[in-house]
N, C-alpha and C positions, 0 to 999 in steps of 0.2 A: 248642585246646592245641597247643603246638609238637611236631611230629613228631620225636622223638629220632633215629629212624633216618635220616631225611632230613638232619637237622642234622649227624649224624656224617659222612655222605657229603660234605656241603658243606665241612666242616672239612678232611677229607682232600684234597679237590680243591684248596682254597686252599693247603694245605701243599705239595702236589705242585708248585705254581707257584712258591712262595716259597723253598722249601729250596734248589733249585739256584741261584737268584739270590743267596741269602745266602752260600752256599758259594763262589761266584765273586766276591763283593764287588761286584756290579753291580745297577743298578736294573732292575726288571721293567718294561721299556718295550717298546712295540711296535716292530718293526723299522722303520728309516727307509725311507720310500718310495723306490723306484728313481727315479733322475733321469729327467726327461721326455726322450723322444726328440727330437732336434733337428727343427725344422720350418722350412719355407721361409718367409722373409719377403720379400715382393715389393718393399717399399720399399728394404730393404737391398740386394737384388739389383740394382735399377735404379741405386742410388747407386754401387755398386761397378763396374758396367759403365761408367757415366759417368766415374768416377775412373780406370778403366783407359784410357779414351780420352784423358783429360786428361794422364796420364803419358806416353802414347805421343806426344802432341803436343809434349812437351818435347824429344824427340829431334831433330826438325827445328829447334826453337828453339835447341838446343845447336849444331847445324850452322851456323846463322846467327851465333850468338855467337862461335864459334871462327873461322868463315870470314872474318869482317870484320876480324880482328886480324892475320892473316898477310899475307904479301906477295901481290900480285895474281897472280903466277905459280904460287901454291900454293893459291889459294882453293878451287878445285874439288876438288882431292885432299883438302884438309882437311875439307870438307863431306861428301865421300864416306865418310870414316871413320865418321861417325854412321850413314849408311844401310847401310854394310857390316855394322855391328854389328847392325842390325835383321835383316838377311838371315841372317847366320851364327848369331846367338844365338837367333832364333826356332826354328830347326831343332834346335839343341843343347838348348834348354829343353824342347821337345816330346819329343825322343827319350829323353833321360835326365836333363837338368838339374833339372827340377822334382822328379822322383823322388829324385834325389840330395840335394836340399835339404830336402824335406819328407816323407820316408818313413823307416821303420825306427825302431829304439829305441836305436841306438848314440849316445852323447853327442857324438861327433866328426864323424860322417859318416852320410849316409843310405844307402839301398839302392836297388835297381832295381825294386821292386814296382810302381811307378807309371810305369815306362818306357813310352813311346808312349801315355801316359794309360790304361794297362791297368787295368781294373776300375772305371773312372769312366763312369757313364752319366747319363741325364737326372735320375735320382732321387738321385744321390750328393751329399750335402751336406757342407759345411765350415762348421759352426756354422749360421747362418741363410741362407747363400747356397749356390748350386750349386758343386760342386767345380770345374767348368769355369770359373766366374767367379774363384775363388781362383787357379786356374792362370793366368788372364789377368792379373789384377792383379799378382800376384807376378812374372809374366813380364816386365812392363814395367820393373820394377826391374832384372831380369837383363839386359835389353836396353840400358838407358842407362848402367849402371855401367861396362862395358868401353869404351863410347864416351867417357866422361869421361877415361879414361887417355890417349886420343889427343892431348889438349891439351898434354901434357908432351913429346911426341915428334914433334909435327907438323913438316912441312917437310923431313924427312930420312929417311923410312922407306919400305921397299918395301911394296907392297900385299900380296904373298904373306907377308912376314914379319909384317905386322900381323894378317892373317887367322889365321895359325898362333898368334900370341901370344894374341889374345883368346879363341880357341877353347880352348886349353890352360888359360889363366888362369881362365876362367869355370868350367872343370871342377875344377881343383885348388885354386882360391882362393875365388871367389865362392860356389859351391854349398856347400862345407863351412862357410864362415863364416856364411852365411845359416842353415844348420842349427844351428850353435852358438848363435846369438842368437835366432832366431825359431821354430825347431821345438820342440815341447813337450818333447822329450827332449834338446835341446841343452844342453851343459854350462854355457854362460853364461846361458841362459834359466833353468835350474834354480838357478843362483847368484843370480838376481835382478837381472841386468844390465838396465838400461832403455835401449831404443832403439826409439822409437815408429815411426819411418819410415825409418831407415837412416843415422844419423850415422856408425856404425862400419861397417855392412854395405855401404853404398854409397859414402859420401864418403871416409871415412878410408882404406879399403883401396884405392880407386881412385887417390887422390892419392899414397899411398905406392908403389903399383905404378908410377905414372907417374915418380916420382923414381928408382926402381930401374932402370927401362928407360932413362931418360935418362942415368944414370950408365954403363950398359953401352954405349950407342951413341955417346956423346960429344956434343960441341957441334956446332952448325951451322957451316958454312963461311961465311966472309965477314968483313967489318969489323964488330966487335961493336957499333959505334955505329949501324949501319944494320940490324941484325938485327930490331929491333922497329920495324916500319914498317907500321901498319895500312892496309889497302887500302880499307876501307869501314866507317866507324864507324856508319853508318846500319844496316847489317846487325847489328852487335853490339848496338846499342840495341834494335832490334826483337827480336833473339834473347833478350835479357835479359827483355823484356816477355813473350814467349811462355813462357820458362822460369817466370817468376813466375805466369803464368796456369795453366800445367799443374801447378805445385807445389801448388796448392790441392787437387787430386786426390791428389797424392803424399802429402801429410800428412793431410788430412782423411779420406781413404779408408782410412788404415792401421788404424783401429779396426775395420774390416770391418762397421760398422753406421752407420745414419743416426740420430743421436741428439745429445744435448747435447755429448758429448765431441767428435764430429765438428765441430759448430758452433764450439766453442772452438778446436779445432785449426785451423780455417779462419781464425778471427780472428787468432790469433797468427802465422799465416803471412802475413798482411797487415802486421802491426805490426813484427815483427822486421826484415824487409828495409828498411822505411822508415827505421827508426832507424839501421841499419847504413849505408844509402846516405847519409844526412845526415852521419853521423860521418866516413865516408870522404872526402866532399867537403871537409869542414872540415880534416881532416888534410892532404889534398892541397893545399888553399889555403895552409895554414901552411908546408908543405914546399916547394912549387913556385910559389906565387902564381897557380896555375891551378886551376880546377874543371872537369875534363875529362869528356867523355861516357864514356870508358873507365873513369874513376874511379867515376862513378855506377853504371855497369853492374857493375863489380867489387864495389862495396859492396852492391848489391842481392843479388848471388849469394852473397856471404859471409854476409849476413843469412839467406838462405834455407837455407844449409848449416847454420848454427849452430842454427837452430830445429828442424831436421828430427828429431833424436833426442828432442827435448823437447816436440814439438808437442802430444802428448796428456797431458802431465804438469804443465805450467806455466801460470801466470796471464798475462793481458795485460801487467801491470806487469813481471813477470819477462822477458817477451818483449822489452820495450823495453830493459831492462838488458842482456840478452844481445846484442841488436843493437848497442847502444852499445859494448860491450866487444869484440866480435869484429873490428871494423874495424881498430883499432890493432894487434891481434895479427896479422891476416893481412897488413896493410900492412907491418908490420915483417918478416914472413916473406919477403915478396917482395923487400924491400930486402936481406935477408940473402943471397938468392940470388946477387946480384952479388959479395958478399964471399966466399962459399964456392966460387964458380966453376962451378956446375953449370948446365946449360941446360934449364930447364923452360919450354918455348916459351910456353905460354899460362897459366902459373902454376896448373896443376892441383894441384900439391902445396901451394903457398902458400895457396890458397883452399879446395880441397876436403879435402886431407889435414889441414892445420892447423885449418881451421874445423870439420871433422867431429870431430876429437879434442877441441877446445875445447868444442864443443857437448855432446859426450857427458859430459864432466866437469861442466859447468854444469847438466846435467840432474839429476845427483845433488844439486847445491847447491840448486836451485830447485824440485824436485819438490814438488807440493802435498801429496801423501800418500805414505806408504811402507808396505810390507808390515808386517803385525803383528809386533812384536818387533824390527824393523830400525831402527837408529838412523841419524841423518843421516851421521855419520862412517863407519859401516859401508857405507852406500849409496855414498858418494863413493869409498870404497876399492874396492868392486865395479866402479864405473865406470872407475876407473884400471886395474884388472886387465883389463877388457874392451878398453880402448884399447891397452894394452901388448901383450896377446895377439894381437888382430886385426892391429894395426899391424906387429908383429914378424914374424908369420907371412906377411903379405902381402909385406913387403919381401924376406925371404929367398927365398920361393917365386918371386916375380916376378923377382928378380935372376937366379936359376938358369934360369928359363924363357927370359928375354931372352938370357942368355948362350949357352944351347944353340942357340937359333934363329939368333943371330948367327954362331955357329961352324959351323952346318950349312947351312941354306938362305940365310942372310944376312938380317939385319934392317935394316941401314942401306943406303940406295941409294948407287950409285957417285957419286963426287965430281962428275964432269962432268954427270951427270943432275941432281944437286942444284942445281948452279949454273944450269942451263938452266931449271929449274922442273919440279915434279912433274906439273903439269897436262898439259903436252905429253908428257913422257917416259913417264908411266904411262898416261894416259888418251887421249892424242892429241887433246885438246880444250883450249879456253881458257875460263876462267870468265866472261869478258866478251866473247868473240867477236872479240878483236883479238890 
Protein backbone atom coordinates (compact mmCIF):
# COMPACT_ATOMS: atom_id res chain seq x y z
CA UNK A 1 0.00 0.00 0.00
CA UNK A 2 1.05 3.60 -0.63
CA UNK A 3 2.37 5.23 2.49
CA UNK A 4 0.20 8.37 2.74
CA UNK A 5 2.58 10.09 5.11
CA UNK A 6 5.56 9.69 2.76
CA UNK A 7 3.45 10.75 -0.22
CA UNK A 8 2.43 13.93 1.63
CA UNK A 9 6.04 14.83 2.26
CA UNK A 10 6.91 14.13 -1.37
CA UNK A 11 4.17 16.49 -2.59
CA UNK A 12 5.32 19.20 -0.22
CA UNK A 13 8.90 18.82 -1.48
CA UNK A 14 7.86 19.15 -5.12
CA UNK A 15 5.71 22.21 -4.34
CA UNK A 16 8.61 23.82 -2.52
CA UNK A 17 10.61 23.59 -5.77
CA UNK A 18 7.85 24.57 -8.19
CA UNK A 19 6.10 27.43 -6.40
CA UNK A 20 9.05 29.88 -6.46
CA UNK A 21 9.63 29.05 -10.10
CA UNK A 22 5.98 29.67 -11.00
CA UNK A 23 5.96 32.94 -9.09
CA UNK A 24 9.06 34.09 -10.97
CA UNK A 25 7.80 32.91 -14.34
CA UNK A 26 10.97 30.82 -14.99
CA UNK A 27 11.69 27.22 -15.75
CA UNK A 28 13.02 25.06 -12.97
CA UNK A 29 16.32 24.23 -14.59
CA UNK A 30 19.68 23.48 -13.12
CA UNK A 31 22.09 26.41 -13.09
CA UNK A 32 24.31 26.66 -16.15
CA UNK A 33 27.73 25.21 -15.59
CA UNK A 34 30.50 27.70 -15.10
CA UNK A 35 32.62 28.30 -18.20
CA UNK A 36 35.66 26.13 -18.33
CA UNK A 37 38.87 27.76 -17.28
CA UNK A 38 41.16 28.58 -20.22
CA UNK A 39 43.82 25.99 -20.89
CA UNK A 40 47.11 26.22 -22.73
CA UNK A 41 47.11 24.92 -26.28
CA UNK A 42 50.65 24.11 -27.43
CA UNK A 43 49.78 24.23 -31.14
CA UNK A 44 48.21 27.68 -30.81
CA UNK A 45 51.22 28.84 -28.82
CA UNK A 46 53.73 27.66 -31.40
CA UNK A 47 51.75 29.20 -34.25
CA UNK A 48 51.51 32.58 -32.53
CA UNK A 49 55.24 32.60 -31.77
CA UNK A 50 55.94 31.84 -35.43
CA UNK A 51 53.43 34.49 -36.52
CA UNK A 52 55.13 37.04 -34.25
CA UNK A 53 58.46 36.28 -35.92
CA UNK A 54 56.86 36.61 -39.36
CA UNK A 55 55.41 40.03 -38.54
CA UNK A 56 58.75 41.17 -37.11
CA UNK A 57 60.36 40.11 -40.40
CA UNK A 58 58.06 42.55 -42.18
CA UNK A 59 59.87 45.52 -40.64
CA UNK A 60 63.22 44.94 -42.40
CA UNK A 61 61.10 44.17 -45.47
CA UNK A 62 59.50 47.59 -45.14
CA UNK A 63 62.96 49.14 -44.77
CA UNK A 64 64.01 47.60 -48.09
CA UNK A 65 60.71 48.55 -49.76
CA UNK A 66 61.01 52.20 -48.72
CA UNK A 67 64.79 52.39 -49.02
CA UNK A 68 64.83 51.42 -52.68
CA UNK A 69 62.45 54.20 -53.74
CA UNK A 70 64.23 57.24 -52.28
CA UNK A 71 67.34 58.95 -53.62
CA UNK A 72 70.67 57.25 -52.99
CA UNK A 73 71.76 60.03 -50.61
CA UNK A 74 68.82 59.16 -48.32
CA UNK A 75 68.64 55.37 -48.55
CA UNK A 76 70.31 54.69 -45.22
CA UNK A 77 68.33 57.27 -43.26
CA UNK A 78 65.08 55.98 -44.74
CA UNK A 79 65.86 52.38 -43.81
CA UNK A 80 66.92 53.49 -40.35
CA UNK A 81 63.42 54.80 -39.68
CA UNK A 82 62.13 51.22 -39.58
CA UNK A 83 64.86 50.04 -37.23
CA UNK A 84 64.48 53.07 -34.97
CA UNK A 85 60.79 52.17 -34.69
CA UNK A 86 61.78 48.69 -33.47
CA UNK A 87 64.08 50.14 -30.81
CA UNK A 88 61.81 52.91 -29.53
CA UNK A 89 58.46 51.12 -29.68
CA UNK A 90 59.72 47.87 -28.12
CA UNK A 91 60.54 49.86 -24.99
CA UNK A 92 57.30 51.86 -25.11
CA UNK A 93 55.18 48.73 -25.62
CA UNK A 94 56.88 46.98 -22.70
CA UNK A 95 56.77 49.86 -20.24
CA UNK A 96 53.16 50.95 -20.75
CA UNK A 97 51.95 50.61 -24.37
CA UNK A 98 50.62 47.05 -24.08
CA UNK A 99 48.87 47.91 -20.86
CA UNK A 100 47.37 51.07 -22.33
CA UNK A 101 45.99 49.11 -25.29
CA UNK A 102 44.76 45.91 -23.62
CA UNK A 103 43.88 46.53 -19.98
CA UNK A 104 41.13 48.29 -18.08
CA UNK A 105 37.39 48.56 -18.64
CA UNK A 106 37.15 52.06 -20.08
CA UNK A 107 35.74 52.02 -23.65
CA UNK A 108 38.20 54.66 -24.92
CA UNK A 109 41.57 53.98 -23.30
CA UNK A 110 43.28 51.40 -21.15
CA UNK A 111 45.04 51.74 -17.83
CA UNK A 112 48.48 50.86 -16.48
CA UNK A 113 47.70 47.62 -14.66
CA UNK A 114 49.95 45.68 -17.03
CA UNK A 115 52.77 48.25 -17.14
CA UNK A 116 56.17 46.56 -17.28
CA UNK A 117 54.12 43.34 -17.80
CA UNK A 118 53.11 43.50 -14.16
CA UNK A 119 51.13 40.49 -13.00
CA UNK A 120 52.03 38.33 -16.02
CA UNK A 121 53.86 35.10 -15.28
CA UNK A 122 54.43 31.74 -16.97
CA UNK A 123 50.92 30.56 -16.16
CA UNK A 124 49.02 33.68 -17.22
CA UNK A 125 46.91 32.95 -20.29
CA UNK A 126 45.16 34.98 -22.98
CA UNK A 127 42.67 32.46 -24.29
CA UNK A 128 44.69 29.38 -25.19
CA UNK A 129 48.10 31.09 -25.41
CA UNK A 130 50.46 32.52 -22.78
CA UNK A 131 49.93 36.21 -22.07
CA UNK A 132 53.59 36.74 -22.97
CA UNK A 133 52.87 35.48 -26.49
CA UNK A 134 49.87 37.81 -26.82
CA UNK A 135 52.16 40.66 -25.77
CA UNK A 136 54.67 39.58 -28.43
CA UNK A 137 52.21 39.20 -31.29
CA UNK A 138 50.35 42.44 -30.64
CA UNK A 139 53.66 44.17 -30.06
CA UNK A 140 54.80 43.48 -33.61
CA UNK A 141 51.80 45.46 -34.87
CA UNK A 142 52.74 48.28 -32.52
CA UNK A 143 56.29 48.29 -33.93
CA UNK A 144 55.50 48.32 -37.64
CA UNK A 145 52.62 50.83 -37.59
CA UNK A 146 54.71 53.93 -36.72
CA UNK A 147 57.35 52.76 -39.22
CA UNK A 148 54.73 52.93 -41.98
CA UNK A 149 54.27 56.65 -41.27
CA UNK A 150 57.89 57.36 -42.18
CA UNK A 151 57.15 56.68 -45.84
CA UNK A 152 55.11 59.88 -46.08
CA UNK A 153 57.80 62.14 -44.61
CA UNK A 154 61.03 60.51 -45.79
CA UNK A 155 64.01 62.52 -47.09
CA UNK A 156 63.36 65.67 -45.02
CA UNK A 157 63.00 64.96 -41.28
CA UNK A 158 65.31 65.11 -38.27
CA UNK A 159 66.02 61.89 -36.45
CA UNK A 160 65.21 63.53 -33.10
CA UNK A 161 61.90 64.82 -34.45
CA UNK A 162 61.03 61.39 -35.82
CA UNK A 163 61.79 59.67 -32.51
CA UNK A 164 59.67 62.18 -30.60
CA UNK A 165 56.82 61.86 -33.09
CA UNK A 166 56.53 58.07 -33.12
CA UNK A 167 56.85 57.85 -29.33
CA UNK A 168 54.10 60.38 -28.66
CA UNK A 169 51.98 59.14 -31.56
CA UNK A 170 52.08 55.52 -30.43
CA UNK A 171 51.00 56.60 -26.94
CA UNK A 172 48.22 58.99 -27.92
CA UNK A 173 46.97 57.44 -31.16
CA UNK A 174 47.97 53.82 -31.74
CA UNK A 175 47.41 52.49 -28.22
CA UNK A 176 43.96 54.10 -27.76
CA UNK A 177 42.74 53.08 -31.23
CA UNK A 178 43.94 49.50 -30.66
CA UNK A 179 41.92 49.59 -27.44
CA UNK A 180 38.82 50.88 -29.26
CA UNK A 181 38.89 48.15 -31.89
CA UNK A 182 40.49 45.09 -30.29
CA UNK A 183 40.08 45.29 -26.52
CA UNK A 184 36.99 43.53 -25.15
CA UNK A 185 35.78 46.78 -23.59
CA UNK A 186 36.64 49.02 -26.55
CA UNK A 187 33.70 51.02 -27.85
CA UNK A 188 34.15 50.04 -31.51
CA UNK A 189 34.62 46.39 -30.52
CA UNK A 190 31.35 46.49 -28.58
CA UNK A 191 29.63 48.20 -31.54
CA UNK A 192 30.59 45.21 -33.69
CA UNK A 193 33.24 46.82 -35.90
CA UNK A 194 35.16 44.15 -37.86
CA UNK A 195 38.93 44.53 -38.19
CA UNK A 196 40.58 41.15 -38.24
CA UNK A 197 44.22 42.20 -38.51
CA UNK A 198 44.48 45.99 -38.62
CA UNK A 199 42.83 47.70 -41.59
CA UNK A 200 41.91 50.63 -39.35
CA UNK A 201 44.23 50.07 -36.38
CA UNK A 202 47.40 49.73 -38.49
CA UNK A 203 46.99 50.95 -42.05
CA UNK A 204 44.31 53.62 -41.97
CA UNK A 205 45.63 55.51 -38.96
CA UNK A 206 49.28 55.30 -40.08
CA UNK A 207 48.47 56.52 -43.60
CA UNK A 208 46.36 59.37 -42.21
CA UNK A 209 49.12 60.25 -39.74
CA UNK A 210 51.64 60.35 -42.58
CA UNK A 211 49.40 62.75 -44.50
CA UNK A 212 49.01 65.03 -41.47
CA UNK A 213 52.76 65.09 -40.77
CA UNK A 214 53.53 65.74 -44.45
CA UNK A 215 51.19 68.73 -44.44
CA UNK A 216 52.92 70.15 -41.37
CA UNK A 217 56.51 69.84 -42.59
CA UNK A 218 55.85 70.71 -46.23
CA UNK A 219 57.29 69.52 -49.52
CA UNK A 220 60.81 68.34 -50.24
CA UNK A 221 63.26 70.81 -51.72
CA UNK A 222 64.30 70.53 -55.36
CA UNK A 223 62.89 70.22 -58.84
CA UNK A 224 59.53 68.37 -58.60
CA UNK A 225 60.41 66.36 -61.72
CA UNK A 226 63.44 64.83 -59.98
CA UNK A 227 61.98 64.22 -56.53
CA UNK A 228 60.85 60.71 -57.38
CA UNK A 229 64.01 58.97 -58.48
CA UNK A 230 64.30 55.41 -57.06
CA UNK A 231 67.86 54.40 -56.31
CA UNK A 232 67.45 50.62 -56.21
CA UNK A 233 64.28 48.92 -57.41
CA UNK A 234 65.75 45.51 -56.58
CA UNK A 235 65.52 46.56 -52.90
CA UNK A 236 61.89 47.53 -53.37
CA UNK A 237 60.92 44.30 -55.11
CA UNK A 238 62.71 42.23 -52.49
CA UNK A 239 61.06 44.29 -49.77
CA UNK A 240 57.60 43.71 -51.22
CA UNK A 241 58.30 39.96 -51.26
CA UNK A 242 59.42 40.00 -47.62
CA UNK A 243 56.34 42.02 -46.68
CA UNK A 244 54.11 39.48 -48.44
CA UNK A 245 55.89 36.62 -46.67
CA UNK A 246 55.55 38.21 -43.24
CA UNK A 247 51.96 39.23 -43.91
CA UNK A 248 50.90 35.57 -43.71
CA UNK A 249 51.68 35.75 -40.00
CA UNK A 250 50.15 39.23 -39.80
CA UNK A 251 46.77 38.00 -41.03
CA UNK A 252 46.65 34.27 -40.33
CA UNK A 253 47.90 34.75 -36.78
CA UNK A 254 45.27 37.32 -35.86
CA UNK A 255 42.67 34.74 -34.87
CA UNK A 256 45.09 33.69 -32.08
CA UNK A 257 44.50 30.03 -32.98
CA UNK A 258 45.71 27.47 -35.47
CA UNK A 259 42.50 26.26 -37.11
CA UNK A 260 40.48 26.45 -40.31
CA UNK A 261 40.00 30.19 -39.89
CA UNK A 262 43.77 30.70 -39.82
CA UNK A 263 44.10 28.54 -42.93
CA UNK A 264 41.50 30.56 -44.83
CA UNK A 265 43.10 33.84 -43.72
CA UNK A 266 46.41 32.52 -45.07
CA UNK A 267 44.75 31.64 -48.38
CA UNK A 268 43.11 35.03 -48.94
CA UNK A 269 46.40 36.74 -48.03
CA UNK A 270 47.90 34.99 -51.04
CA UNK A 271 45.01 35.68 -53.39
CA UNK A 272 44.16 39.35 -52.85
CA UNK A 273 47.70 40.75 -53.49
CA UNK A 274 47.97 38.66 -56.65
CA UNK A 275 44.72 40.13 -57.97
CA UNK A 276 45.75 43.64 -56.95
CA UNK A 277 49.21 43.32 -58.50
CA UNK A 278 47.74 42.12 -61.80
CA UNK A 279 45.22 44.96 -61.87
CA UNK A 280 47.83 47.59 -61.00
CA UNK A 281 50.08 46.49 -63.87
CA UNK A 282 47.15 46.59 -66.31
CA UNK A 283 46.15 50.08 -65.19
CA UNK A 284 49.75 51.24 -65.38
CA UNK A 285 50.12 49.82 -68.90
CA UNK A 286 46.97 51.59 -70.03
CA UNK A 287 48.07 54.86 -68.42
CA UNK A 288 51.81 54.93 -69.23
CA UNK A 289 52.42 52.04 -71.67
CA UNK A 290 54.83 50.61 -69.07
CA UNK A 291 54.50 47.80 -66.56
CA UNK A 292 57.02 48.77 -63.89
CA UNK A 293 58.59 46.95 -60.98
CA UNK A 294 57.43 49.77 -58.71
CA UNK A 295 53.91 49.27 -60.00
CA UNK A 296 53.99 45.54 -59.29
CA UNK A 297 55.33 46.15 -55.77
CA UNK A 298 52.77 48.89 -55.10
CA UNK A 299 49.89 46.71 -56.30
CA UNK A 300 51.01 43.80 -54.13
CA UNK A 301 51.16 46.00 -51.03
CA UNK A 302 47.77 47.58 -51.82
CA UNK A 303 46.28 44.07 -52.06
CA UNK A 304 47.84 43.11 -48.73
CA UNK A 305 46.43 46.24 -47.11
CA UNK A 306 42.88 45.79 -48.42
CA UNK A 307 42.60 42.17 -47.27
CA UNK A 308 44.01 42.83 -43.80
CA UNK A 309 40.76 43.87 -42.05
CA UNK A 310 38.81 41.18 -43.91
CA UNK A 311 41.19 38.21 -43.77
CA UNK A 312 39.19 36.26 -41.19
CA UNK A 313 35.75 37.14 -42.57
CA UNK A 314 35.73 36.71 -46.37
CA UNK A 315 35.90 33.95 -48.96
CA UNK A 316 38.62 33.44 -51.59
CA UNK A 317 36.25 34.75 -54.28
CA UNK A 318 35.69 37.93 -52.28
CA UNK A 319 39.46 38.26 -51.85
CA UNK A 320 39.87 38.29 -55.63
CA UNK A 321 37.19 40.97 -55.97
CA UNK A 322 38.73 43.11 -53.23
CA UNK A 323 42.15 42.83 -54.85
CA UNK A 324 40.76 43.82 -58.24
CA UNK A 325 38.94 46.82 -56.78
CA UNK A 326 41.68 48.26 -54.54
CA UNK A 327 44.27 48.94 -57.25
CA UNK A 328 42.28 51.53 -59.24
CA UNK A 329 41.26 53.21 -55.98
CA UNK A 330 44.85 53.49 -54.67
CA UNK A 331 46.26 54.31 -58.12
CA UNK A 332 43.76 57.16 -58.37
CA UNK A 333 44.65 58.37 -54.87
CA UNK A 334 48.32 58.58 -55.85
CA UNK A 335 47.49 60.54 -59.00
CA UNK A 336 45.34 62.87 -56.91
CA UNK A 337 48.38 63.68 -54.77
CA UNK A 338 49.88 65.66 -57.62
CA UNK A 339 46.70 67.65 -58.13
CA UNK A 340 46.26 68.48 -54.44
CA UNK A 341 49.91 69.45 -54.01
CA UNK A 342 50.95 67.57 -50.87
CA UNK A 343 54.22 65.62 -50.74
CA UNK A 344 53.63 62.06 -49.52
CA UNK A 345 57.10 60.78 -50.37
CA UNK A 346 56.39 57.05 -50.67
CA UNK A 347 52.58 57.16 -50.89
CA UNK A 348 51.90 55.97 -47.37
CA UNK A 349 48.53 57.71 -47.43
CA UNK A 350 47.66 56.68 -50.99
CA UNK A 351 48.24 52.97 -50.31
CA UNK A 352 47.93 52.39 -46.57
CA UNK A 353 45.46 55.13 -45.65
CA UNK A 354 43.14 54.78 -48.63
CA UNK A 355 43.62 51.01 -48.96
CA UNK A 356 42.96 50.46 -45.24
CA UNK A 357 39.76 52.52 -45.30
CA UNK A 358 38.55 50.80 -48.46
CA UNK A 359 39.29 47.36 -47.04
CA UNK A 360 37.45 48.13 -43.80
CA UNK A 361 34.31 49.13 -45.72
CA UNK A 362 34.50 46.13 -48.06
CA UNK A 363 34.80 43.87 -45.01
CA UNK A 364 31.23 44.82 -44.15
CA UNK A 365 30.16 44.19 -47.74
CA UNK A 366 31.74 40.74 -48.14
CA UNK A 367 31.75 39.28 -44.60
CA UNK A 368 30.55 35.67 -44.77
CA UNK A 369 28.61 35.83 -41.52
CA UNK A 370 27.35 38.59 -39.26
CA UNK A 371 26.41 38.69 -35.60
CA UNK A 372 22.91 37.54 -34.74
CA UNK A 373 20.36 40.24 -35.53
CA UNK A 374 22.83 42.38 -37.51
CA UNK A 375 21.87 43.23 -41.07
CA UNK A 376 24.32 43.78 -43.91
CA UNK A 377 23.39 47.45 -44.07
CA UNK A 378 23.95 47.90 -40.35
CA UNK A 379 27.36 46.21 -40.54
CA UNK A 380 28.44 48.49 -43.39
CA UNK A 381 27.26 51.46 -41.31
CA UNK A 382 29.36 50.27 -38.35
CA UNK A 383 32.38 49.89 -40.65
CA UNK A 384 31.90 53.42 -41.94
CA UNK A 385 31.72 54.74 -38.37
CA UNK A 386 34.95 52.94 -37.48
CA UNK A 387 36.71 54.38 -40.55
CA UNK A 388 35.55 57.94 -39.87
CA UNK A 389 36.23 57.78 -36.12
CA UNK A 390 39.72 56.27 -36.31
CA UNK A 391 40.72 58.30 -39.37
CA UNK A 392 39.52 61.65 -37.99
CA UNK A 393 41.10 61.04 -34.60
CA UNK A 394 44.42 60.05 -36.17
CA UNK A 395 44.49 63.09 -38.45
CA UNK A 396 43.71 65.65 -35.77
CA UNK A 397 45.99 64.14 -33.14
CA UNK A 398 48.83 63.54 -35.62
CA UNK A 399 48.64 67.07 -37.00
CA UNK A 400 48.83 68.55 -33.50
CA UNK A 401 51.72 66.29 -32.48
CA UNK A 402 53.70 67.08 -35.66
CA UNK A 403 52.99 70.81 -35.30
CA UNK A 404 54.15 70.95 -31.68
CA UNK A 405 57.32 69.02 -32.47
CA UNK A 406 58.08 71.29 -35.43
CA UNK A 407 57.61 74.39 -33.26
CA UNK A 408 59.68 73.04 -30.36
CA UNK A 409 62.62 70.75 -31.16
CA UNK A 410 62.07 70.91 -34.91
CA UNK A 411 60.72 68.15 -37.14
CA UNK A 412 62.09 69.15 -40.52
CA UNK A 413 65.83 69.16 -41.17
CA UNK A 414 67.64 72.30 -42.30
CA UNK A 415 67.51 73.02 -46.04
CA UNK A 416 71.28 72.69 -46.59
CA UNK A 417 71.36 69.30 -44.88
CA UNK A 418 68.36 68.14 -46.87
CA UNK A 419 70.10 69.05 -50.12
CA UNK A 420 73.34 67.32 -49.07
CA UNK A 421 71.49 64.16 -48.10
CA UNK A 422 70.38 62.76 -44.76
CA UNK A 423 72.77 59.78 -44.81
CA UNK A 424 75.83 61.95 -44.38
CA UNK A 425 74.23 64.78 -42.42
CA UNK A 426 72.51 62.61 -39.80
CA UNK A 427 74.46 59.37 -39.74
CA UNK A 428 77.87 60.28 -41.19
CA UNK A 429 77.61 57.26 -43.48
CA UNK A 430 76.70 56.37 -47.03
CA UNK A 431 74.22 53.69 -47.95
CA UNK A 432 76.46 52.40 -50.74
CA UNK A 433 79.88 53.35 -49.38
CA UNK A 434 80.56 55.99 -51.99
